[in-house]
C-alpha positions as CSV (number, residue, x, y, z in Angstrom):
1,E,4.2,-0.5,18.3
2,G,0.4,-2.3,16.9
3,V,-1.7,-1.0,15.1
4,E,-5.1,-2.6,15.5
5,G,-6.9,-3.2,12.2
6,R,-10.4,-1.6,11.2
7,R,-9.7,-2.2,7.4
8,V,-7.9,-3.9,4.9
9,F,-7.9,-3.6,1.3
10,A,-6.2,-5.5,-1.2
11,L,-3.3,-3.9,-4.1
12,A,-3.8,-6.8,-7.5
13,N,-1.2,-4.5,-9.4
14,N,1.1,-3.7,-6.1
15,R,0.4,-7.3,-5.1
16,G,0.2,-6.4,-1.2
17,I,-2.5,-5.2,1.4
18,L,-2.9,-1.6,3.1
19,L,-4.6,-1.6,6.1
20,A,-6.0,1.6,7.5
21,G,-5.9,1.3,11.4
22,Y,-5.1,3.4,14.8
23,S,-2.5,3.7,16.5
24,R,-3.5,3.4,20.5
25,V,0.0,4.6,21.6
26,V,0.4,7.4,19.1
27,G,-3.8,8.4,19.1
28,R,-3.4,9.1,15.5
29,P,-4.9,6.7,12.7
30,C,-3.1,5.8,9.9
31,L,-2.7,3.0,6.5
32,L,0.1,0.7,6.6
33,L,1.7,-0.8,3.9
34,S,1.6,-4.3,5.1
35,K,5.0,-6.3,4.9
36,H,2.9,-9.3,3.1
37,R,2.7,-9.7,-0.4
38,L,0.2,-11.7,-2.5
39,E,1.7,-14.2,-4.9
40,R,-0.2,-15.3,-8.5
41,D,-0.2,-18.5,-9.8
42,E,0.3,-18.7,-12.8
43,I,-1.1,-22.2,-13.3
44,S,-4.1,-22.0,-11.4
45,N,-4.7,-17.7,-11.6
46,Q,-5.0,-18.0,-7.3
47,L,-3.9,-15.3,-4.7
48,T,-1.8,-16.5,-2.3
49,L,-0.9,-13.9,1.1
50,V,2.4,-14.3,1.5
51,E,5.1,-12.7,4.8
52,D,8.0,-10.9,3.2
53,T,10.6,-8.9,4.2
54,G,10.7,-5.7,5.9
55,L,8.7,-3.7,8.8
56,G,6.6,-2.6,6.0
57,H,5.0,1.6,5.2
58,R,3.1,3.3,7.4
59,L,1.5,7.3,6.7
60,W,0.0,8.5,9.8
61,L,-3.1,10.5,8.5
62,K,-5.6,13.4,10.4
63,D,-6.8,12.7,13.9
64,G,-10.3,11.4,13.8
65,E,-9.4,10.9,9.5
66,E,-11.6,7.5,8.7
67,I,-10.5,5.2,4.9
68,L,-13.9,4.9,3.5
69,S,-12.3,3.5,0.4
70,V,-9.2,2.6,-1.5
71,V,-8.7,2.6,-5.6
72,E,-6.0,1.5,-7.7
73,L,-5.5,3.9,-11.0
74,P,-3.5,2.7,-14.0
75,T,-0.6,0.8,-14.1
76,R,2.0,2.8,-15.4
77,R,6.6,1.7,-16.8
78,H,8.0,3.1,-14.4
79,N,12.7,3.0,-15.8
80,S,15.3,2.5,-13.6
81,S,18.9,2.1,-13.7
82,Y,21.4,0.9,-11.7
83,G,24.8,1.8,-13.2
84,D,25.0,-0.3,-16.8
85,A,20.7,-1.6,-16.2
86,I,17.9,-0.6,-16.6
87,S,15.1,-2.5,-15.5
88,S,11.5,-1.7,-16.2
89,T,9.5,-1.5,-13.6
90,A,5.3,-1.4,-13.4
91,I,3.4,1.0,-10.9
92,S,-0.1,1.7,-9.5
93,N,-0.1,4.4,-7.5
94,I,-2.8,4.2,-5.4
95,A,-6.2,6.8,-4.9
96,V,-7.8,7.0,-0.7
97,A,-10.8,9.0,-0.2
98,S,-11.3,9.5,3.8
99,N,-14.6,11.2,5.5
100,F,-11.7,14.8,5.1
101,R,-9.4,14.1,1.5
102,V,-8.7,11.7,-1.2
103,I,-5.2,10.9,-1.4
104,I,-3.1,10.0,-4.0
105,L,-0.1,7.7,-2.9
106,S,3.0,5.9,-3.7
107,A,3.8,2.5,-3.1
108,E,7.4,2.5,-5.3
109,N,9.7,2.0,-2.2
110,S,7.7,4.0,0.7
111,L,4.3,5.1,1.3
112,S,4.3,8.7,1.2
113,I,1.2,11.7,-0.9
114,A,1.5,12.1,-4.8
């Protein structure tokens, strides 16, 4: 199903694109963390939009809710382990202000309210 994009936000820390849109099929607004990501060229320091695999993540909003602003919160380190391997990744939550509320989102493995 398609989502009509209304606002686009580039996420530098999460290196992604967050789209505030509306689904005519469902009849509700939503946030869509797209399957695209931003990659920084170390030499030129430019960001390039690259298509990633997967469908992206979607979070349905309340009827009539419109996104006013998006701010990435400070980055924090997250340690995870799988078997004997331990890895550390930088994670940044996202603050989203709408005409109804302020939402803190986690975009770690999905798009969810933190």
